[in-house]
C-alpha positions as CSV (number, residue, x, y, z in Angstrom):
1,X,49.3,-23.9,45.9
2,X,52.5,-25.6,44.8
3,X,50.8,-26.6,41.5
4,X,50.8,-22.9,40.5
5,X,54.5,-22.7,41.0
6,X,55.6,-25.8,39.0
7,X,57.0,-25.3,35.6
8,X,56.6,-28.0,32.9
9,X,59.9,-29.8,32.3
10,X,61.2,-32.1,29.6
11,X,63.3,-31.9,26.5
12,X,60.6,-30.2,24.4
13,X,60.3,-27.5,27.0
14,X,64.0,-27.0,27.1
15,X,64.3,-26.7,23.3
16,X,61.4,-24.3,23.3
17,X,63.0,-22.2,25.9
18,X,66.3,-22.0,24.0
19,X,64.8,-21.3,20.6
20,X,62.1,-18.9,21.9
21,X,64.1,-17.1,24.5
22,X,62.2,-13.9,23.9
23,X,59.0,-15.5,25.0
24,X,57.3,-15.4,21.6
25,X,56.8,-18.4,19.3
26,X,58.8,-18.5,16.1
27,X,57.5,-21.5,14.1
28,X,59.0,-20.5,10.8
29,X,62.5,-19.7,12.2
30,X,62.5,-22.9,14.3
31,X,61.5,-25.0,11.4
32,X,64.3,-23.5,9.2
33,X,66.8,-24.2,12.0
34,X,65.7,-27.8,12.4
35,X,65.7,-28.3,8.6
36,X,69.2,-26.9,8.3
37,X,70.4,-29.2,11.1
38,X,68.8,-32.2,9.4
39,X,70.2,-31.4,6.0
40,X,73.6,-30.8,7.5
41,X,73.6,-34.2,9.2
42,X,72.6,-35.8,5.9
43,X,75.2,-33.9,3.9
44,X,78.0,-34.5,6.3
45,X,77.4,-38.2,6.8
46,X,76.7,-39.0,3.2
47,X,79.9,-37.2,2.1
48,X,82.0,-39.9,3.8
49,X,81.2,-42.2,0.9
50,X,82.3,-41.1,-2.6
51,X,79.4,-42.9,-4.2
52,X,76.9,-40.7,-2.4
53,X,78.2,-37.5,-3.9
54,X,74.8,-36.6,-5.4
55,X,73.1,-36.8,-2.1
56,X,75.8,-35.0,-0.2
57,X,76.2,-32.2,-2.7
58,X,72.4,-31.5,-3.2
59,X,71.5,-31.8,0.5
60,X,74.4,-29.5,1.3
61,X,73.4,-27.0,-1.3
62,X,69.7,-26.9,-0.2
63,X,70.9,-26.8,3.5
64,X,73.1,-23.8,2.7
65,X,70.3,-21.9,1.1
66,X,67.9,-22.9,3.9
67,X,70.4,-21.8,6.6
68,X,71.1,-18.5,4.8
69,X,67.4,-17.7,4.7
70,X,67.1,-18.7,8.3
71,X,69.9,-16.5,9.3
72,X,68.3,-13.6,7.5
73,X,65.0,-13.9,9.4
74,X,66.1,-15.4,12.7
75,X,64.9,-13.7,15.9
76,X,66.9,-15.2,18.8
77,X,70.4,-16.2,19.5
78,X,69.5,-19.9,20.0
79,X,68.2,-20.0,16.5
80,X,71.3,-18.4,15.1
81,X,73.5,-20.8,17.0
82,X,71.7,-23.9,15.6
83,X,71.7,-22.3,12.1
84,X,75.5,-21.8,12.2
85,X,76.1,-25.4,13.3
86,X,73.9,-26.6,10.5
87,X,75.4,-24.3,7.9
88,X,78.9,-25.6,8.8
89,X,77.8,-29.2,8.4
90,X,76.0,-28.4,5.1
91,X,79.0,-26.7,3.7
92,X,81.3,-29.5,4.7
93,X,79.0,-32.1,3.0
94,X,78.5,-29.8,0.0
95,X,82.2,-29.3,-0.6
96,X,83.2,-32.9,-0.2
97,X,80.3,-33.9,-2.4
98,X,81.5,-31.5,-5.1
99,X,85.1,-32.9,-4.8
100,X,83.8,-36.5,-5.2
101,X,81.7,-35.8,-8.3
102,X,79.5,-32.8,-8.0
103,X,75.9,-32.1,-8.4
104,X,75.5,-33.8,-11.8
105,X,78.6,-36.1,-11.8
106,X,77.9,-39.1,-14.1
107,X,74.4,-38.1,-14.9
108,X,75.0,-35.5,-17.6
109,X,77.8,-36.0,-20.1
């Protein structure tokens, strides 16, 4: 009977337990949190080079909008935690991208 007591383990189960702490699946909210984190990493890393200001500013702006919508519809604390981390990285990349040349720097005018 020990098979009935064993719980599945692994990184995927841990992430699911953190994001879906209320026991219900939240695929849209989890996708928004993951997209915000990914866009935040892209924006923050690309903002370190001044020549990548288009990538950092646009990915930061899209990440800010995605994270804001995710915060609006989030259901658990784990989702909100990841969204805030992603929003911070997106804002960092967006503002440095704007300082280095902006959304349309060099393309228009």
